[in-house]
N, C-alpha and C positions, 0 to 999 in steps of 0.2 A: 483137870479142868472139868467144869460142870457141863452137862449136856447142852444147856442153853448157850454157853460160850462157844462150844464146838459148832453148834448149828449156826450161830451168828457169823463165826469165822468162815464157815462153808459158804454162806450167802455172800459175804464180802469178796471171797476169792472168785466166785462165779460172776459176781457183778463186775469185778475188775477184768475178767476174761471177756465179758460182753463189751465193756468199754474199749478194750483193745480191738475186738472185731469191728466195733462201730467205727473206730478210727480208720482202719484200712479199708473197710467197706465204703465209708463215706468220704474218704480222701478226695474222691473225684468231685464231690460237691464244690470244694474250694478251688481246685487247681486245674480241672479238666480243660476249661476254656483258655486259661493262660498258657497251658502246655501246647494245646492244639494250634493256637495262634502264634506260638513261638515267642510270646512275650517273656516267658521265663523258661529256663531249662527244667527238666523234671525234678532233679534233686533240690535245686534252689526253691522251686515251687512247693515241694513237699516240706522242706525246712520252714518256709514261711507259713505254711498251713499248720504245721505242728506248733509253732510259737503262737500263732493266732488262736488256735484251739485252747492252748494253755492259758492265755490271757482271758479269753472269753469265758472260760469256765468260772472265773471268779465273779462274774456278773450275772450268773444264772440262778441265783437263789430263789427267785419267784417261781420259775419253772420247776425247780426241784421240789418245792413245797406242794405244788399241784400234783406232781407224780406221787409223792410220799403220802399225801393225805387228801385224796379226792377221787380216786377211781374205783377202789375196791375196799370192802371192810373184811378184814381177815379174821379167822377164828382165833380164839385165845390160846396162849401157851406156845409150846414149841412147834405144834402143828402148823402154825402160821408161817414159820420160817421154812418149812418144807414147801409150802405153797409158793413163796417168793423164789426159792431155789429152783423149783420146777419151771416157774414162769420165765425166769431168766434163761434157763437151759433151752426152752422153746425158742426164745428170741435169738440166741446164739446159733442154733441149728438152722433157722431160716436165713440168718445173715450169711452163713457159709454156703447154703444152697444157692441163693441168689447171686452171691459173689462168683461162684463157680460158673454160672451161666452168663455172667456179665450184665446182670439186670440191676439197675439202680433203684432198688426197692427201699422202703423206709425202715431204718433200724428202730425208729421211735415207735412206729405202729407194730413192728414185730414185738417190741417189749410190752406195749399195752395189750396186744393180743395174747401174749404168753401169760401175763398176770391174770387176765380175765379167764382164759382157759383153765388154768390151774385152780383158780378160785371157785369155778363152777363145780368142781369135783370135791371140794373140801367141805367137811362138816361145818355148818354154821358160817360158811363163807358167803358174802353178799357182794354182788356186782352192782355198783351205783350207776345204773343204766342212764339216768338223767344226766349225770356228769360225763359219762362216756359220750353221750350224744352231743353235749354242749362243748366239751373240751377236747374231744378226739374226732368224732365223725364230722361235725360241721366244719371245724378247721381243716380237716382232711379234704373236704370238698371245695371249700372257699379258697384256701391258700394257692392251689394250682391255678384256679380261675384268675385270682388277683395277679399272680405271677405272669400268666399268659397275657392278660390285658395290658398290664404295666410294661412288660417287655416289648410288646408291640408299639405302645405309645412312646416310650422312651427312645426306641430305635428310630421311629418316625421323626422325633424331635432332633435327634443327632443327624439324620440324613438331611433334614431341612437346614439346620444351623451350619452344616459344613458342606452344603451342596456345591459351593464354588471352590472348594479346596482341592489341592493336588493329592491324588490317591496315595502315592508313595510317602509323601510327607505326613499325611494324616495317619497312615498305618503306623509309622514310627512313633508319632505322638501318642496314639492310643495304646501302643505296646507299653510305653512308660506309664500311662494312666492305669493300665491293668495291674501293675504292681500294687497300687493303692486299692483298687477294687477287689483284687484277690485277697489282700490282707484283711479288708473289711468283711469279706465273705467268711474267712477263716475264724475271725473273732465271733461272728454271728453263729457259726456252727458250734463253737465252744460254748456259747451261751445256752444253746438249746440242748446239745447232745451230752456234754459232760454233766449237765444239770440233771438229766434223767437218771444217770448212774448214781449221782449223789442222793437223789430221792429214794432210790432203792436201798442204799446203805442206811440212810436215816430210818427208813421203814423197818429194816432189820434190827437196828439198835433199839428202836422204841418197842417193837413187839417182843424182843428178847429180854427186855427189862433193863437195858444198859443206859437208857436216858429217859427222862420223864416227858420230854416235849416231842410232839410229832413233826415239828417243823424246824427245830434248831439244827443247824449244820455245823458240826465241829470243824475246826480249821484243818485237821489232817485229812478230812473227807474231801475238802476242796482240792488240796494239793495232790493227793493220790489219784483222784478221778481225773484231774487235769493232766497229770503226768502220763497216765495210761492211755488216755485219748490221744495225746500228743505222740506217744511212742507208736501207737497203732497207725496214726496218720502218716508218720515218717516211713513206716514199712511200706505204705503205698498199696493201692488196690487197682492194679494196672488194667485188669479186665474191664472194670466199670469206667475207668478213665477213658479208655478207648471208645466205649459206647457213648458217653456223654460228649466227649470232645470231637468225635469224628462221624459217628453213625447217624445222629439225628439230623444235623445240618452241617454244611461246610462253613466253619466259623472264621471270620476275619477279626482283627483287633477291635474295630468299633463294635461289632456284634458281641464279642466276648466282654468288653467293658460294660455294655448296656445290660447284658444278662446278669453279670455279677453285681452291678450296682442295684438293680431292681431286687434281686434275691436278698442282698444284704439289708436293704431298707425294710423288706417284709419281715425278715428274721428279727431285726432290732425292735421293730414296733411290737411284735408279738411277745418277745422276751421281756422287754422293759416296761411296756405299757399294759398289755393285756395279761402278761404272765402265762401265756398259753403255750403248751408244748406242741409246736407244729413240726412238720417234717421238712428238714433242709433239702432232702432229696426231691420231694415233690416241688418245692419252691424253685430251685435252680433249674430243674428239668423243664418245668412249664415256662419259665422265663426264656430259656433257650428256644423253645418252640415258638413263643411269641415274637422273639427277635427274628427268627428265621422266616416267619410268615410275612415280614415286611418286604422280602425279596419277591416272593410269589408263593402261593400256597404249596405248589409242587416242590419248592425248595426244601420243605420239611419232609423227611422220610417217614411218612405216616405209618407204614407197616412196623418200623422200629418203635415209633411212639406208641402204637397200639399195644405192642408186646409189653412195653413199660407200664402202661396204664393197667393192663391185666394183672401185672405183678403187684401194682399198688392195691388193686381191689382184693386180691386173694391173700395179701400179706397178713392182715389181721386174723382172719379165720384159720389160715394155715399155721401160723405161729401158735394160735390157741389150741389147735388140734395136737400139735407136737407137744405142747406143754401139758395137755391132759394126759397123754401117754407117759410123759416124764414123771408126772405126779404119781401116777399109779405105780411106777417103778420105785420112786424114792420114798413114798409114804411110809413103808415099814421102818425107815431109819429116822423118822421125825415123830 
């Protein structure tokens, strides 16, 4: 095998590993609310999330193209594959660290940070800071704000519409409704997160000289990325599920339905209309906070929320720093 083929295969393997960690790290995004409200059993919820992620991956081509051709300009030749390899390693490491501490940080921003960090240390590597600002930083700030506000408003609407309903009957109805909202959330997660892995693989294929287009996604890339994300999701990320489902607020079925519906809508709009790679973690977490705030501000455990926000802020630079170190270690091999 040629050195270029070996390097491309190495990047594909590490990208699949990231995809798997993304699945079990972000499983909480789709199912934490449904599990905590007992709308679904944990294994049924995970299976639903895995199927939804698999389906959603096939609609994420626009996001994949943004990731593969819009954030960094890599050096030429095999060195570029070393940059991608190290960047993905940085993202995997940060995923594992935040999973261990049960913090729902963004796998997406870990990946972006890793790519930027490794590119900064590469000869002739260029970070497209304008695109980073437009496609990463601004959405990183806006999507939680939108999720928070919409979560608050949608929950207020539900409280008003069903203000005369019987609590027991309403809870049973919203538990059924959560099956649909959790499925929608899972598809939205697949649109966003499997697409990011697809973008990395396409980037490797292009820079390794195995395809001429920066944006064409081969069919096998869709299927393998979707399958690995689904497998990781089914493995579950119970530490983070507990944080999202129980530690921010005490969720009931109406609150869970509202949060999942809002997060799904935001994910779909960004993936299908804007083709922007946003964080599913930021979106669902902020929606949960907004929903909880309709009870009373003290209903949200702001100390837990504060720790989550800190993790959001440091994810990009932390993954970048780890990727810098990883690139220094792997550079002799590329």
